[in-house]
N, C-alpha and C positions, 0 to 999 in steps of 0.2 A: 572507913580507909582500909578496916579489912576485907573487907567485899573486893576495893578493886585489888589490893594485893592477890586476895585467892584468884581473881580473874587473871593477871597479868603470867601469875606460877603456871595458870592451865592451857592458857597461850604458849606461855615457854615448853612444860611440858607433852603440849603435841609438837611441836616444831622439833622438839629429841625424836621424838618416834619416826616422825614420816619423814627423815629426808631425804634428800633425791626424788626423782622425777621416773614419771614415764610417758616411754612412748611407744603406743601405740600403732603396732606399722603393717607395711606392705611390703613383702622381699620378692622381688619376682628374681628369677632363672633362665638366663636364654642363653642356648647351645647353637651355635650356626655351622659347625662341622664339624666329623663328615657326615652328621646326622644334625638336623633340624630338629629343637625341641625344650619347650619354654612354659612355667609352670611359674605361678604367682600365687603367696599361702600368706596369712595374717596372721601377725602374731604380739610380744610388746616387748619392751628389752627396758632396762634401770639404765637412769645415767646417776650412779654416787660418786661422790669425793671418799676416795678408800681408809680415811682418818673416819669417815664418820656414817658408817654405814648404819643404812634404815633398821631402827628396833622395836617391831613391829607386837603389839597385842597379844599375850597366848594365842587367843582363839583363830588371829590372824596367820601366826610362825607357817602354818602347813604353805601357806601360799606364797611365801619369798623367803629365802633361806637362804644367806649369803655367807661361804666355804672358802679359807683361805687353798684348799687342797684341790680346787674347784680349776686351778689358775694357776701359771706358775711355780715354778720354785720351790722351798720350802712347808710343806704339809703342816706343820708346827711354828712355822715362822706370821709374820703377819703380811697383808696384800702388800703396804708402803717398804717395805723388807725387802718383801721378793722383786718388789720393781726397781728397787734402789740397787739390789745388790749384780739385776742381769744388767742393769744402765753400767754401773762400775767394772762390768768385764768390758763394755762396749767405748771405756773414757770416759762415761759421762757422769758429773755431781751434779745432782738436782741442789743441794744445800738447803734442803727441806722447803721445795717446792709445794703447789698443792699436786694430786694424782688424780684426776677423776677418770670413771672409768664405765662403758658404755658394756652392758653384758647381761645375759639373762640369770634368774635368780632358780634357786632348785624350788622346787612343787612339789609337794607331799615325797622330800626326799629326789627328786629325781630330774636332774639338769644333763642338759647336751647345750653346748655354746660352739657353733661353728665359729663365731666369729667373737672375740672381748679385743674391744679396743680401750690403751689408757693415753691421756693427753698427760704430758708432764710437763709443769712448769718450774722453770730456777726459780729461787730465794726473791728476788726483784719480779714473778709476776711472769715472766716473758714466758713463750710456748718454745721449749728445749728442741722436744723431741714427741716421737708415737710409737706409741708399741702397738703393734695387730698381731696379736695371739689366733694361731687357726689352730682347730680340733678338727680331725680329721674322724669317722664311724668306725679303726680301729683302734682308740683309746691310745692315740701319738696328740703329741704340742708341738707347736713349730711359733719362734715370734719372729717377727721382722722388722727391724727398728729401722722409722724412717725419721727424716728431716720434712716437715711438709713445706710447700710454701703459702702465699697471703688467704689462699684460697684453699689451701689443705689439701691442695694437690703433690704429688711424688711417686717414683717410679720405684723399683725393685725386683730383680732376676728372682723369678720361681724357685723355691728350695723344698719345696714340701707335698708329698704324695697323698689327693686330695681325693683326690676320684677315680673307680677305676677302668673310667674312659679316658685319661687325659695324665699323660706321663710328666713328667716334671723338667718341661721343659717351655721357654718363652719369658716372658717379665708382665710381671703386675704394675699393672697402671691404675693407683689409687688416688678417690677424691673420700677424706677425710674430714670435714672441717666441724668444729667443736660443737657439737648439737646446740641450740638456742630452742628459739618459739621451735623450729623446725628441724627435724631428722632429715640429713641426705648423703649418705653414703654409695657410691659407689666403686666396684671393682672390676678392672678390665682385664682381659690376658690376652697380650700380644702374642702374636707368632710370627715369622715370617710374612710381617706387609698381613697379617688379619688378626680380625679378632674373635676365636673361634669360641670362647667365653662371656657374659658381662654376669655380673650382680648386682642387686640397687637393692638399697632398704632407706623407706619414705617414711615417717613419721610426724606428726603433733604431740608436741608435748603438755603434758597435763601433773598437774602435783601431785607425790604421792600420798593424799591422802587416804582413809579408811573406803570411802566410796571412790575413789578410783578404784584401788588396788585389790576389789573385791567388782570393781564392774569388768577390769581387767581379765580378772581369771575367770570369768562368766561367761566373755566373750570367745575366750580360747582353750578352754580347759584344760588342763597338765599339757600344756605348752612346752615344752621341752619332749614328752615324749610325742606328741604331733609331730615336732617338725625333724625329728629323729624316723619317724613312720613315712613321714612324707619321701625325706631324700631316697628314702630306702624305693617307695615304690616306685619312683622314676626310673634307681638304679635297675628296678628292674623290667620297666617298658623297654630301658634301650636294650636290656640282654635281649629282650625277648625279639626287640630289629635288627638282629644281630650285628651291632657294634662293638667292635673287638673291645676283648679288657686286656687289661695291662698290665704287668703284673707286677706288685706291689715291690718298689725296693726296698733295701733297709737306710733308715731312718736315722743320721746319728744324732745322741742326743744333744742338748746348746749346753755349753755354763750357763750354771744358774735357772734355768729352765726345766729340765726333766729330775 
């Protein structure tokens, strides 16, 4: 009997340590106008419950860290509290419903999240809204609040300067179904009947076991630094092709975001 209890406790402890899932992703950016440019890179993202963030063993902690300060709101608060505070400014209450997040974790202290997504459910378990948090390479962040349809689709005016080669104009058409066995996210910028920019992220779900955490970290070493470097390198290539640079406008702080 004691052996069975020990085995059960071990399994429970492991489940508490490795919460969430990892998606090994392929990310593509396609620029159609005024110059054509496309690139694809591999990375990985975590999908977690904000109330049950992964707690890794000491030796693995450098490979995946989660900090409140890396996302919207009060860095001394909690992820749930900050998301709920932001939603309250928009007149939305979740009544304790589940919030899940798709984001990159810190790796050896470094993090860069071009895109973090929060799926917010109400107390009855119904998807109430989706919060899309965008970071640029200037250290700024902006949140888009979406009420998606059954396929995870929604449109929202662009309101944040991300690229020095794209002004703050047009509308985003997003498709953000909550991840399952597959992850399939797409963001299309629409402007004057054209689609000058398209970004997609696709991946397959893997449980966040010790083996899968280590495998993802080995497949894409220092993932946050690599992503930031790849984005900047593409910017240098576009600048070398004489694509005009658009001056960054002032970005007003959003309540409960910055």
